[in-house]
C-alpha atoms as a printed R data frame, in Angstrom:
    type eleno elety resid chain resno      x       y       z
1   ATOM     1    CA   MET     A     1  8.277 -33.983  -2.273
2   ATOM     2    CA   GLY     A     2  7.539 -32.588  -5.392
3   ATOM     3    CA   GLU     A     3  5.485 -33.751  -8.588
4   ATOM     4    CA   ARG     A     4  7.451 -35.639 -11.289
5   ATOM     5    CA   LYS     A     5  6.799 -34.765 -14.845
6   ATOM     6    CA   LEU     A     6  8.176 -35.222 -18.126
7   ATOM     7    CA   LEU     A     7  9.417 -31.998 -19.970
8   ATOM     8    CA   ARG     A     8 10.948 -32.601 -23.534
9   ATOM     9    CA   GLY     A     9 11.998 -35.960 -22.522
10  ATOM    10    CA   GLN     A    10 13.880 -34.836 -19.303
11  ATOM    11    CA   ALA     A    11 12.653 -35.654 -15.811
12  ATOM    12    CA   VAL     A    12 11.999 -32.758 -13.819
13  ATOM    13    CA   ILE     A    13 11.022 -32.521 -10.202
14  ATOM    14    CA   ASP     A    14  8.797 -29.380  -9.407
15  ATOM    15    CA   GLY     A    15  8.862 -28.191  -5.684
16  ATOM    16    CA   ALA     A    16 12.322 -29.602  -4.948
17  ATOM    17    CA   HIS     A    17 14.708 -27.414  -2.841
18  ATOM    18    CA   GLY     A    18 17.619 -27.771  -5.289
19  ATOM    19    CA   MET     A    19 17.653 -27.699  -9.171
20  ATOM    20    CA   SER     A    20 17.655 -31.070 -10.793
21  ATOM    21    CA   ALA     A    21 20.585 -32.015 -12.684
22  ATOM    22    CA   PHE     A    22 17.947 -33.110 -15.194
23  ATOM    23    CA   GLU     A    23 16.641 -29.385 -15.823
24  ATOM    24    CA   PRO     A    24 19.742 -27.309 -16.696
25  ATOM    25    CA   ASN     A    25 17.767 -24.654 -18.369
26  ATOM    26    CA   ARG     A    26 16.026 -23.706 -15.199
27  ATOM    27    CA   TRP     A    27 18.790 -23.519 -12.770
28  ATOM    28    CA   LEU     A    28 21.315 -21.790 -15.191
29  ATOM    29    CA   LYS     A    29 18.787 -19.213 -16.256
30  ATOM    30    CA   LEU     A    30 18.010 -18.567 -12.563
31  ATOM    31    CA   LYS     A    31 21.761 -17.962 -11.993
32  ATOM    32    CA   THR     A    32 21.990 -16.001 -15.144
33  ATOM    33    CA   LYS     A    33 19.157 -13.707 -13.885
34  ATOM    34    CA   LEU     A    34 20.903 -13.338 -10.256
35  ATOM    35    CA   LEU     A    35 24.218 -12.465 -12.068
36  ATOM    36    CA   ILE     A    36 22.589  -9.834 -14.179
37  ATOM    37    CA   LYS     A    37 20.806  -8.252 -11.127
38  ATOM    38    CA   ALA     A    38 24.102  -8.349  -9.134
39  ATOM    39    CA   CYS     A    39 25.379  -6.276 -12.042
40  ATOM    40    CA   GLY     A    40 22.960  -3.827 -11.577
41  ATOM    41    CA   GLY     A    41 20.355  -4.726 -14.209
42  ATOM    42    CA   LEU     A    42 20.313  -5.418 -17.885
43  ATOM    43    CA   GLU     A    43 21.534  -2.135 -18.847
44  ATOM    44    CA   GLU     A    44 24.639  -1.841 -16.527
45  ATOM    45    CA   ALA     A    45 25.456  -5.509 -17.344
46  ATOM    46    CA   SER     A    46 25.532  -4.776 -21.064
47  ATOM    47    CA   ALA     A    47 27.689  -1.650 -20.264
48  ATOM    48    CA   ALA     A    48 29.880  -3.758 -18.244
49  ATOM    49    CA   CYS     A    49 30.398  -6.236 -20.993
50  ATOM    50    CA   LYS     A    50 31.125  -3.506 -23.681
51  ATOM    51    CA   GLU     A    51 33.720  -1.822 -21.332
52  ATOM    52    CA   SER     A    52 35.638  -4.994 -20.094
53  ATOM    53    CA   CYS     A    53 35.040  -7.667 -22.588
54  ATOM    54    CA   ARG     A    54 33.000  -7.134 -25.602
55  ATOM    55    CA   GLU     A    55 29.503  -5.748 -26.634
56  ATOM    56    CA   TYR     A    56 26.581  -7.867 -25.519
57  ATOM    57    CA   SER     A    57 23.201  -6.150 -25.989
58  ATOM    58    CA   VAL     A    58 20.402  -5.746 -23.614
59  ATOM    59    CA   PRO     A    59 17.915  -7.988 -25.654
60  ATOM    60    CA   HIS     A    60 20.392 -10.789 -25.666
61  ATOM    61    CA   LEU     A    61 21.163 -10.513 -22.076
62  ATOM    62    CA   SER     A    62 17.464 -10.601 -21.617
63  ATOM    63    CA   ARG     A    63 16.959 -13.746 -23.666
64  ATOM    64    CA   CYS     A    64 19.956 -15.702 -21.786
65  ATOM    65    CA   GLN     A    65 18.048 -15.246 -18.605
66  ATOM    66    CA   ARG     A    66 14.712 -16.353 -19.730
67  ATOM    67    CA   PRO     A    67 13.871 -20.222 -19.132
68  ATOM    68    CA   GLU     A    68 11.919 -20.559 -22.193
69  ATOM    69    CA   ARG     A    69 14.678 -19.299 -24.381
70  ATOM    70    CA   PRO     A    70 17.273 -21.477 -25.827
71  ATOM    71    CA   ASP     A    71 20.074 -18.875 -25.528
72  ATOM    72    CA   PHE     A    72 22.906 -19.174 -22.693
73  ATOM    73    CA   LEU     A    73 25.616 -16.676 -21.793
74  ATOM    74    CA   PRO     A    74 28.837 -17.308 -23.506
75  ATOM    75    CA   ILE     A    75 31.542 -18.106 -20.828
76  ATOM    76    CA   ASP     A    76 33.567 -15.025 -21.560
77  ATOM    77    CA   ILE     A    77 30.634 -12.940 -20.866
78  ATOM    78    CA   VAL     A    78 29.795 -14.988 -17.629
79  ATOM    79    CA   LEU     A    79 33.445 -14.205 -16.513
80  ATOM    80    CA   CYS     A    80 33.232 -10.507 -17.522
81  ATOM    81    CA   LEU     A    81 30.105 -10.029 -15.350
82  ATOM    82    CA   GLU     A    82 31.300 -12.047 -12.428
83  ATOM    83    CA   ALA     A    83 34.416 -10.020 -12.432
84  ATOM    84    CA   TYR     A    84 32.147  -6.809 -12.494
85  ATOM    85    CA   CYS     A    85 29.850  -7.761  -9.668
86  ATOM    86    CA   GLY     A    86 32.425  -9.615  -7.585
87  ATOM    87    CA   LEU     A    87 30.657 -12.726  -7.417
88  ATOM    88    CA   PRO     A    88 31.073 -15.981  -8.979
89  ATOM    89    CA   ILE     A    89 27.271 -16.681  -9.227
90  ATOM    90    CA   VAL     A    90 27.209 -18.753 -12.438
91  ATOM    91    CA   THR     A    91 30.613 -20.551 -12.220
92  ATOM    92    CA   ALA     A    92 30.233 -21.410  -8.643
93  ATOM    93    CA   ALA     A    93 26.823 -22.922  -9.504
94  ATOM    94    CA   MET     A    94 28.268 -24.875 -12.260
95  ATOM    95    CA   ALA     A    95 31.225 -26.220 -10.154
96  ATOM    96    CA   GLU     A    96 28.651 -27.226  -7.526
97  ATOM    97    CA   THR     A    97 26.577 -29.007  -9.894
98  ATOM    98    CA   ARG     A    98 29.185 -30.969 -11.961
99  ATOM    99    CA   PRO     A    99 29.013 -34.716 -11.630
100 ATOM   100    CA   ALA     A   100 30.979 -36.217  -9.106
101 ATOM   101    CA   GLY     A   101 34.059 -38.124 -10.221
102 ATOM   102    CA   ASP     A   102 36.219 -40.652  -8.473
103 ATOM   103    CA   ALA     A   103 35.135 -39.862  -4.900
104 ATOM   104    CA   VAL     A   104 37.452 -42.525  -3.540
105 ATOM   105    CA   GLY     A   105 40.279 -41.185  -5.616
106 ATOM   106    CA   SER     A   106 39.405 -37.688  -4.449
107 ATOM   107    CA   LEU     A   107 39.614 -38.676  -0.834
108 ATOM   108    CA   ARG     A   108 43.083 -40.182  -1.488
109 ATOM   109    CA   ASP     A   109 44.284 -37.089  -3.174
110 ATOM   110    CA   GLU     A   110 42.914 -34.595  -0.602
111 ATOM   111    CA   THR     A   111 44.371 -36.572   2.242
112 ATOM   112    CA   ALA     A   112 47.822 -36.561   0.710
113 ATOM   113    CA   ASP     A   113 47.409 -32.692   0.297
114 ATOM   114    CA   VAL     A   114 46.713 -32.526   3.973
115 ATOM   115    CA   ILE     A   115 49.832 -34.801   4.745
116 ATOM   116    CA   GLU     A   116 51.900 -32.570   2.439
117 ATOM   117    CA   ARG     A   117 50.834 -29.514   3.830
118 ATOM   118    CA   GLY     A   118 51.259 -30.593   7.327
119 ATOM   119    CA   GLY     A   119 54.939 -31.695   6.591
120 ATOM   120    CA   ASP     A   120 55.502 -28.158   5.119
121 ATOM   121    CA   LEU     A   121 54.055 -26.646   8.347
122 ATOM   122    CA   PHE     A   122 56.194 -28.827  10.612
123 ATOM   123    CA   LYS     A   123 59.418 -27.884   8.816
124 ATOM   124    CA   VAL     A   124 58.432 -24.019   9.314
125 ATOM   125    CA   VAL     A   125 57.438 -24.718  12.986
126 ATOM   126    CA   ARG     A   126 60.552 -26.495  13.712
127 ATOM   127    CA   ALA     A   127 62.822 -23.889  12.120
128 ATOM   128    CA   ALA     A   128 60.776 -21.011  13.999
129 ATOM   129    CA   THR     A   129 61.186 -22.787  17.376
130 ATOM   130    CA   ALA     A   130 64.824 -23.695  17.158
131 ATOM   131    CA   ASP     A   131 65.834 -20.690  19.038
132 ATOM   132    CA   GLY     A   132 63.233 -21.322  21.830
133 ATOM   133    CA   GLN     A   133 60.752 -18.469  20.673
134 ATOM   134    CA   VAL     A   134 58.541 -17.163  17.863
135 ATOM   135    CA   ASP     A   135 58.942 -13.818  16.417
136 ATOM   136    CA   PRO     A   136 56.010 -11.940  15.066
137 ATOM   137    CA   ARG     A   137 57.134 -12.665  11.407
138 ATOM   138    CA   GLU     A   138 57.346 -16.355  12.086
139 ATOM   139    CA   GLY     A   139 54.087 -16.296  13.921
140 ATOM   140    CA   ALA     A   140 52.596 -14.663  10.893
141 ATOM   141    CA   GLU     A   141 53.826 -17.239   8.384
142 ATOM   142    CA   ILE     A   142 52.893 -20.155  10.810
143 ATOM   143    CA   GLY     A   143 49.300 -18.668  11.208
144 ATOM   144    CA   ALA     A   144 48.922 -18.477   7.359
145 ATOM   145    CA   MET     A   145 50.418 -21.946   6.930
146 ATOM   146    CA   LEU     A   146 47.836 -23.264   9.598
147 ATOM   147    CA   ASP     A   147 45.070 -21.627   7.782
148 ATOM   148    CA   GLU     A   148 46.061 -23.406   4.667
149 ATOM   149    CA   PHE     A   149 46.430 -26.499   6.455
150 ATOM   150    CA   PHE     A   150 42.875 -26.222   7.875
151 ATOM   151    CA   ALA     A   151 41.450 -25.550   4.369
152 ATOM   152    CA   GLU     A   152 43.017 -28.613   3.047
153 ATOM   153    CA   LEU     A   153 41.607 -30.625   6.153
154 ATOM   154    CA   HIS     A   154 38.392 -29.297   5.316
155 ATOM   155    CA   GLN     A   155 38.600 -30.373   1.638
156 ATOM   156    CA   ALA     A   156 39.669 -33.897   2.864
157 ATOM   157    CA   ARG     A   157 36.600 -34.070   4.995
158 ATOM   158    CA   GLN     A   158 34.199 -33.105   2.060
159 ATOM   159    CA   ALA     A   159 35.993 -35.766  -0.016
160 ATOM   160    CA   LEU     A   160 35.412 -38.238   2.918
161 ATOM   161    CA   THR     A   161 31.720 -37.242   2.970
162 ATOM   162    CA   GLU     A   162 31.441 -37.761  -0.939
163 ATOM   163    CA   ALA     A   163 33.127 -41.016  -0.751
164 ATOM   164    CA   LEU     A   164 30.500 -42.161   1.934
165 ATOM   165    CA   ARG     A   165 27.315 -40.776  -0.079
166 ATOM   166    CA   PRO     A   166 25.562 -43.693  -1.472
167 ATOM   167    CA   LYS     A   167 25.958 -44.154  -5.238
168 ATOM   168    CA   ALA     A   168 22.991 -43.405  -7.472
169 ATOM   169    CA   ALA     A   169 21.516 -46.325  -9.261
170 ATOM   170    CA   PRO     A   170 21.934 -46.241 -13.029
171 ATOM   171    CA   ALA     A   171 19.033 -44.768 -14.952
172 ATOM   172    CA   ALA     A   172 16.861 -47.124 -16.709
173 ATOM   173    CA   GLY     A   173 18.123 -47.494 -20.355
174 ATOM   174    CA   ALA     A   174 21.401 -45.913 -19.587
175 ATOM   175    CA   GLY     A   175 24.244 -46.660 -21.845
176 ATOM   176    CA   GLN     A   176 21.958 -47.816 -24.807
């Protein structure tokens, strides 16, 4: 799909839809730029830092969003700016790109969470229906627990998808 080239000893794919794990500067710089924009621009982001966290200058913020510069936002500044704009732009991207761990173990853990949440739900439903009716308070509690159950079920489904994903072949020369 894209042209492969070597940049400072790292494989890079140009034109790909996602950011390669091999080009951390580019995707992280893009997310930093989006975060600063979501905060209202460099001036407002700098003011938000000063007010909520610590002073961080406009020039330094600017350097942190430029791919050719080696500067990155410190995590406390990232958290401050994300709180200011209300969007986890950088941290969510970092979480999405983290290397997959033990996919099978994750599936096991997520499935255990589903079973546990289902057991808790059943106890509440059994107690709520013991008198042959469900009052509004009980209904609200059951509804909230169902929402949590479905969220756990969705996470288990995602873990299954990850466990079924083909394993990447080790890179040539890895482990040397």
